[in-house]
C-alpha positions in Angstrom: 0.0 0.0 0.0 1.1 3.5 -0.6 1.4 6.2 2.0 -1.8 7.8 1.0 -3.8 4.6 1.3 -2.3 3.9 4.7 -3.2 7.4 5.9 -6.7 7.0 4.5 -7.1 3.6 6.2 -5.9 5.1 9.5 -8.3 8.0 9.3 -11.3 5.7 8.5 -10.2 3.4 11.4 -10.1 6.4 13.8 -13.6 7.5 12.6 -14.9 4.0 13.2 -13.5 3.9 16.7 -15.0 7.3 17.5 -18.3 6.1 16.2 -18.0 2.9 18.4 -17.4 5.0 21.6 -20.1 7.4 20.7 -22.7 4.7 20.0 -21.7 2.7 23.1 -22.2 5.8 25.3 -25.6 6.4 23.6 -26.7 2.8 24.1 -25.7 2.7 27.7 -27.6 6.0 28.4 -30.7 4.6 26.8 -30.4 1.3 28.6 -30.0 3.1 31.9 -33.2 5.2 31.2 -35.2 2.1 30.2 -34.0 0.1 33.2 -35.0 2.9 35.6 -38.4 3.3 34.1 -41.3 1.8 36.0 -43.1 0.9 32.8 -40.7 1.2 29.8 -42.5 2.0 26.6 -42.2 -0.1 23.4 -40.5 2.9 21.8 -37.9 3.0 24.6 -37.2 -0.7 24.3 -36.9 -0.5 20.5 -34.6 2.5 20.7 -32.4 0.6 23.0 -32.3 -2.4 20.7 -31.5 -0.2 17.7 -28.6 1.4 19.6 -27.4 -2.0 20.7 -27.5 -3.3 17.1 -25.6 -0.3 15.8 -22.9 -0.9 18.5 -22.6 -4.6 17.8 -22.4 -3.9 14.0 -19.6 -1.4 14.5 -17.7 -3.9 16.8 -18.0 -6.6 14.1 -16.7 -4.1 11.5 -13.7 -3.2 13.7 -13.0 -6.9 14.2 -13.2 -7.4 10.5 -10.8 -4.5 9.9 -8.5 -5.8 12.7 -8.3 -2.6 14.5 -7.9 -2.0 18.2 -8.6 1.1 20.4 -5.2 0.5 22.1 -3.4 0.9 18.8 -5.0 4.3 18.1 -4.8 5.9 21.6 -4.4 9.6 21.4 
């Protein structure tokens, strides 16, 4: 690979990691709200499942790309 492709791959990998951390935070917030609710609504539960699905999808993509958060620590 050329330098430009390596740089582009690194940038995309960093964006993927940022998205993973962001979605993880969002999912955990929603999960906390749903768990604290006396009667969680269907919309709340479905929003939680959507956020969880996004998070797991991004984790699978990171695994497929063989990237690690440790490698890209800032």
